[in-house]
C-alpha positions in Angstrom: 11.1 7.4 0.2 10.7 4.0 -1.3 12.8 1.0 -0.3 13.2 -2.4 -1.9 13.8 -5.3 0.6 15.2 -8.5 -0.8 14.6 -11.6 1.3 16.6 -14.8 1.1 16.0 -18.3 2.3 12.7 -18.4 0.5 13.0 -21.7 -1.4 10.1 -24.1 -0.7 8.5 -21.8 1.8 4.7 -21.5 1.7 2.6 -18.5 2.8 -1.1 -17.9 2.6 -2.5 -16.2 -0.5 -3.7 -13.5 1.9 -0.4 -13.0 3.7 -0.6 -9.2 3.7 -1.6 -8.9 7.4 1.4 -11.0 8.2 3.7 -8.8 6.2 2.2 -5.7 7.8 3.0 -7.2 11.2 6.6 -7.9 10.1 7.0 -4.3 9.1 5.7 -3.0 12.4 8.2 -5.3 14.1 11.0 -3.6 12.2 9.7 -0.3 13.5 9.6 -1.6 17.0 13.2 -2.7 16.8 14.2 0.8 16.0 11.9 2.9 18.2 9.4 1.1 20.3 7.5 4.2 21.5 7.1 5.6 18.0 6.1 2.3 16.6 3.4 1.8 19.3 2.1 5.3 18.6 2.0 4.7 14.8 0.2 1.4 15.2 -2.4 2.6 17.6 -2.9 6.2 16.5 -1.1 7.6 13.5 -1.3 11.0 11.9 -4.3 13.4 12.0 -6.9 14.4 14.4 -10.4 13.3 13.4 -9.2 10.8 10.8 -6.1 8.8 11.5 -3.6 7.6 8.9 -0.5 5.5 9.2 1.0 7.1 6.0 3.1 4.2 4.8 2.3 1.4 2.4 3.9 -1.7 0.9 3.7 -4.0 -2.1 3.0 -7.7 -2.4 5.9 -10.2 -2.4 7.5 -10.5 -5.9 9.4 -13.4 -7.4 10.6 -14.1 -10.9 8.2 -15.7 -13.3 8.1 -19.4 -12.8 9.7 -19.2 -9.4 6.4 -19.5 -7.4 3.3 -21.7 -7.4 -0.2 -20.5 -6.5 -2.6 -23.0 -5.1 -6.0 -21.3 -5.1 -7.8 -24.4 -3.8 -5.8 -24.4 -0.6 -5.1 -20.6 -0.8 -1.4 -20.7 -0.5 1.7 -19.6 -2.4 5.0 -21.6 -2.5 8.2 -20.0 -3.6 10.7 -22.1 -5.6 13.6 -19.6 -5.7 15.9 -18.5 -2.9 14.9 -14.8 -3.2 11.7 -12.8 -3.1 11.3 -9.0 -2.6 8.9 -6.3 -1.8 8.7 -2.5 -1.4 7.9 -0.1 1.5 7.0 3.5 0.7 6.4 6.5 2.9 6.5 10.3 2.7 7.1 10.7 6.4 10.6 11.4 7.7 10.0 9.8 11.1 8.8 6.5 9.5 11.7 6.6 7.0 14.2 7.2 9.8 12.7 4.3 11.9 13.0 2.0 8.9 16.6 3.1 8.2 17.5 2.6 11.8 16.0 -0.9 11.9 17.7 -2.0 8.7 21.2 -0.8 9.8 21.0 -1.8 13.5 22.0 -5.5 12.9 23.7 -7.5 10.2 21.3 -10.4 10.7 17.8 -9.2 10.2 14.9 -11.5 9.7 11.2 -11.1 8.8 8.7 -13.6 10.0 5.5 -14.3 8.1 3.5 -16.8 10.1 5.8 -19.8 10.7 8.2 -18.8 8.0 11.4 -16.8 8.7 13.1 -14.9 5.8 16.6 -13.4 6.0 17.0 -9.9 4.8 19.7 -9.9 2.2 19.8 -6.2 1.2 17.8 -3.0 1.1 17.9 -0.4 -1.6 16.4 3.1 -1.4 15.0 4.8 -4.5 14.6 8.5 -5.1 11.0 9.9 -5.5 10.1 11.3 -8.9 9.9 15.1 -9.0 6.6 15.5 -11.0 7.7 19.0 -12.0 5.1 19.2 -14.7 2.2 19.0 -12.2 0.8 15.6 -13.4 1.3 12.1 -12.2 0.3 9.2 -14.5 0.1 6.2 -12.2 -0.7 2.5 -12.4 -1.7 0.4 -9.4 1.0 -2.0 -8.0 -1.5 -3.2 -5.4 -5.3 -2.8 -5.3 -6.9 0.5 -4.4 -9.6 0.3 -1.7 -12.3 2.9 -1.2 -15.4 2.6 1.0 -18.5 4.7 1.6 -20.6 4.8 4.8 -23.5 2.3 4.6 -26.6 3.0 6.7 -29.6 0.8 7.2 -33.2 2.1 6.8 -33.5 2.3 10.6 -30.4 4.5 10.8 -28.0 1.9 12.1 -24.6 1.5 10.5 -23.9 -1.5 8.2 -20.4 -2.7 7.2 -18.8 -0.1 4.8 -19.7 -0.5 1.1 -16.7 -1.0 -1.3 -16.6 1.5 -4.2 -16.1 0.1 -7.7 -14.1 1.9 -10.4 -17.3 2.4 -12.5 -19.1 4.2 -9.7 -19.8 7.8 -10.7 -18.3 9.2 -7.5 -15.1 7.1 -7.4 -12.9 10.1 -8.4 -14.5 12.2 -5.7 -13.6 9.6 -3.1 -10.1 9.2 -4.4 -9.6 12.9 -4.3 -11.0 13.4 -0.8 -9.0 10.6 0.6 -5.8 12.2 -0.7 -6.8 15.6 0.5 -7.4 14.1 4.0 -4.1 12.3 4.1 -2.1 15.4 3.0 -3.9 17.6 5.5 -3.3 15.1 8.3 0.5 15.3 7.7 1.0 18.9 6.5 -2.0 20.8 7.8 -2.6 22.2 4.3 -5.9 22.1 2.4 -5.3 21.5 -1.3 -8.9 20.7 -2.3 -9.0 23.5 -4.9 -5.6 22.8 -6.4 -5.8 19.1 -7.3 -7.9 16.9 -9.6 -8.1 13.2 -10.2 -8.9 11.3 -13.5 -9.5 7.6 -13.5 -8.9 5.9 -16.9 -12.6 5.2 -17.8 -11.7 3.6 -21.1 -9.6 1.1 -19.2 -12.5 0.4 -16.8 -14.9 0.0 -19.7 -12.6 -2.5 -21.4 -11.6 -4.6 -18.4 -14.9 -4.3 -16.4 -14.9 -6.9 -13.6 -11.3 -7.8 -14.3 -10.4 -4.5 -12.7 -11.6 -5.9 -9.4 -9.6 -8.0 -7.0 -10.2 -9.1 -3.4 -8.2 -10.2 -0.4 -9.0 -11.5 3.0 -7.7 -9.7 6.1 -8.6 -11.6 9.3 -11.6 -13.3 7.5 -12.9 -9.9 6.2 -13.2 -9.7 2.5 -11.5 -6.5 1.2 -12.5 -5.5 -2.3 -10.2 -3.2 -4.4 -9.4 -2.4 -8.0 -6.4 -1.8 -10.3 -7.0 1.0 -12.8 -4.6 3.7 -14.2 -5.2 7.2 -12.8 -3.9 10.7 -13.5 -3.5 13.1 -10.7 -3.0 16.9 -11.2 -1.6 19.1 -8.5 1.5 20.8 -7.1 4.7 18.7 -7.4 5.2 18.3 -3.6 1.6 16.9 -3.4 2.2 14.5 -6.2 5.4 13.2 -4.5 3.4 12.7 -1.4 0.8 10.7 -3.3 3.4 8.6 -5.0 4.9 7.7 -1.6 1.8 7.3 0.5 -0.5 5.5 -2.0 -4.1 5.7 -3.0 -7.3 4.9 -1.1 -7.6 3.4 2.4 -5.8 0.5 4.2 -2.4 1.5 2.8 -0.6 0.1 5.9 -2.2 -3.3 5.1 -0.6 -3.4 1.6 -3.2 -1.6 -0.5 -2.9 1.3 -2.9 0.8 1.3 -3.9 1.3 3.0 -7.2 4.1 3.4 -9.8 4.5 5.7 -12.8 3.0 4.4 -16.0 5.8 3.0 -18.1 8.0 2.2 -15.1 8.5 -1.2 -13.6 9.3 -2.4 -10.1 
């Protein structure tokens, strides 16, 4: 399920450029309003045994062209229109039900981002594409983040190394991440039934312009935006579309849309 949330009372409100942790917190508060026990479990644990996944993602805030101002020097964004919007996406029925419950429980729903309070004007659900031909051609709505274990010469662990789209093993990491998430939710291993193809021509053309970074609690997160094709069973491709690519999905990374479609 994918839901578009339109927020009002946005005119002249200012949020940090790196507001995504604040937006993640606001989404969790929606879940808490619907089912406190489930929301606490999702936030602290999530799906899977050895590896834990939240299995939802969300986009950045959108506004019409010319209706927001970005101040990179002071790292803030100011909206000049009354309305902004964003998307939440999940393949998990329990999460979708918690969100639906939260959005229908009250007529006066607000979302807080730092000191700013936005009023929810409307929510619209969208059907998931069927992908019956077994291929999903996707573009990145938000950056995809992948990491590899980074070990010092003495065997101690260093902070994870962020994978770039020109790394030879980037497709292996993309594929394994999707396999792990699907297995965590369904218990099925599709490692022999799926494949991933990053658009290497796009990477070669754009080079460093593929890379984007955000800060989450003073930690620099490095991701990339590159078109990708994924081959596999239709039910798996629908899962991918709803859950997103890479890691840190519940912090606003890895949302995708079909090539040629617009949010």
